[in-house]
N, C-alpha and C positions, 0 to 999 in steps of 0.2 A: 537531578532533573531527568525527566523521562525523555526518551529519544524515539524518533520516528524515522523510518526509511520510506520515502515515496518513490514509486517505480512507474515509469511510463516511457514509451518509446517516442512520444511526441514532445519535443522541447517546449512548445508553446503551452502545453497543458501543465508541465512542471513549473514553468515560469509563473503561471497563474496561481498555482499552489504556493510557490515561494512568496509571492506578494501577500497572500493571505497569512502565511506563517510568520511574516515579519512582525505582525501585530501580536503574535503569541510567543515571541522569542523569550520572554521572561518565564513562561510556563513550560514550554517544550523545546527540545533541541531537534531541529529538522535537518534531514539529509536527503539527497536526491540522487537517483540513478536513472540514466537514460537507457532503458531496456533491461531485460532480464539477465543478460550476460553480465553487465556491469553490476547489477544488484547482487548476483551470486558472488562476484569477486569481493564486493564490499562486505557482504555477510560473512565471508570467510575470514575477514580481518577483525570484525568487531560485532558486538551484540546490540540489539535494539529491543525496546519494549513493545514496539508495534511496527508492522509492515502494512503499507497500503499499496496494493499493486493493481495495475491495469491487467486485464485478462488477455487481450489480443495484441501480442507483440511478436515480431519475427524472431526466429532462432530459439530463444528461450521465452516461452509464453508465461502468462500468469499462473496457470495450473502447475507448471514445473517449479515456479518460485514458491507457491503455496505448499506443494509436496515437500520440497526441500526444507522449508521452514517448519513444517509439521514434524518431519523426521529428525532434523538436527537441532532445532530450536523450539521445542514444544512449549516453553514458557512464554514465547513471543505471541502476542495477539496478532491476528491477521484479518485485514479487510480487503475484500475483492471489489474492484471498481470496473464496471464494464459499460460500454456504449452500445453493445449489441446483445441480443437475448437468444442466442442459440441454446435451445433447451438442454442439451446434453452437457455443454460446457457450464451453463449456469447451475445445473444440478451438481456437478462435480465441485464447482467453486463454493457452493453453499455448504457442502460437506466438509470442505477443507478450511474455509474461512469462518471467523466468528461473526462476521457481518458482511453484507453485500449491498453496495450502492450502485445506482445507475448513473451513467454519464449522459448528458452533462449533470454534474452534481453541484448545486450552489454551495457557497462557502458556509452558509448557516447549517446545512445538513451535514457537511463534512466536519465542521467544528463540533457539532453535536455528537457525531459518531466517535470522534477523537476523545471527547470528554467522557463518553460512556465507557471507553476502554482504558483510558489513562487517568481519569479524574483530574483534579486541579493539581 
């Protein structure tokens, strides 16, 4: 089963994704990290097929997560998710991620991106 790590510093965003992923539990294994620091700790312990990370987080931001994944886990697909469009950050994220989604992102768009990167 393919596994996904969702990263966001806002618990209510992660809870929304958790609800969506319950319907997909027979297709994909979902894991969740509250913030970039927790994500890096989880990534140090296990591998994932896909990472979906928010860009704007305190201490360890999405760019740092994407750089780490690109350098240490090049096999892992990467999706950047952002609610703001600071041009420099967006440009860097676009170079580091395989896909870029804007927040708010409805479940249909997120599910479609997951399918594109993971298949069934």
